C-alpha positions, 0 to 999 in steps of 0.5 A: 500500500503506497499510502496515497489511496486505499480501495475496498475490495469487492466482497467475494462469495461467502465461504465456509471455514474448514471442518477443523475450524468449525470443530474448534468453534464448537469447542470454544477454542476459536472465534471467527470474526468477519467484517460485514456491510453494515459494520460501524468501524473507524479509520485506523492511523489515517487509513479510511474505515472501508479499507481492508487494513482498517477493517481488520485492525478493528476486528483484531481490537474486537477480538482483543477486547473479547479476550480481555473481558472478565465479566459475565455475558449473556446472549440475548436473542432478538426476534 
């Protein structure tokens, strides 16, 4: 990346993770985070938020926040 511009990639087709990754998720050993169209990400180090760099840096931060969380969490299903 030359720093002068950043173009978001066209989203490709969805793909499923490999079987061993599904198993790791089911066992609570792997969390897969992925950007989506309606996300609310911020620019990182001046790189626009719709660029892969910023999107994945933001996802890494979400992962770090999840790992650092020590409280109690509940999943609330919205209908």
